[in-house]
C-alpha positions in Angstrom: 10.7 118.6 -58.3 7.8 116.4 -59.2 10.2 114.4 -61.7 12.4 113.6 -58.4 9.4 112.3 -56.6 7.9 110.1 -59.5 11.4 108.6 -59.8 11.6 107.7 -56.4 8.3 106.1 -56.0 9.1 104.1 -59.2 12.3 102.9 -57.3 10.0 101.6 -54.7 7.8 99.9 -56.8 10.6 98.2 -58.7 12.4 97.2 -55.6 9.2 95.6 -54.6 8.7 93.8 -57.8 12.4 92.5 -58.0 12.2 91.4 -54.5 8.9 89.4 -54.8 10.6 87.6 -58.0 13.6 86.6 -55.3 11.4 85.5 -52.6 12.3 88.4 -50.4 10.1 90.8 -48.4 8.2 93.1 -50.8 7.2 95.6 -48.2 10.7 95.9 -46.6 12.3 96.4 -50.3 9.9 98.8 -51.2 10.7 101.0 -48.4 14.2 100.4 -48.9 13.7 101.7 -52.3 11.7 104.5 -51.2 14.6 105.7 -49.1 17.3 104.8 -51.1 16.2 105.5 -54.7 18.4 103.9 -57.5 20.9 102.6 -54.9 18.2 100.4 -53.3 17.3 99.2 -56.6 20.8 98.1 -57.5 21.3 96.6 -53.9 18.3 94.3 -54.2 19.0 93.4 -58.0 22.5 92.2 -56.7 21.2 90.0 -53.8 20.5 86.3 -54.2 17.5 84.6 -54.6 16.2 83.2 -51.4 15.2 79.3 -51.6 12.0 78.9 -49.4 13.2 75.4 -48.4 16.1 76.5 -46.7 15.0 79.3 -44.8 14.8 77.7 -41.4 17.3 74.7 -41.4 19.2 74.2 -38.4 22.8 74.6 -38.3 24.8 71.4 -38.7 26.0 69.4 -35.5 29.6 69.7 -34.4 31.6 66.7 -33.5 32.8 66.5 -29.8 36.4 67.5 -29.1 38.7 64.9 -28.1 41.0 67.2 -26.5 40.7 66.7 -22.4 42.2 70.3 -21.9 39.8 72.1 -24.3 36.3 72.8 -22.9 
């Protein structure tokens, strides 16, 4: 039983470290690792790295439609 608890805590710490290296929420991923165990580690390892310069970019502007019947 103690071994299972140690593995889950290590998964939480590993998730936090991987999330930190990918510019993601350390606390959120640590909780996910605590709840999901090794599955959380696999998920955070497969997520792409966030670019801190592109987090709050506005969506591109859309050109107006030339169709007079389309709203």
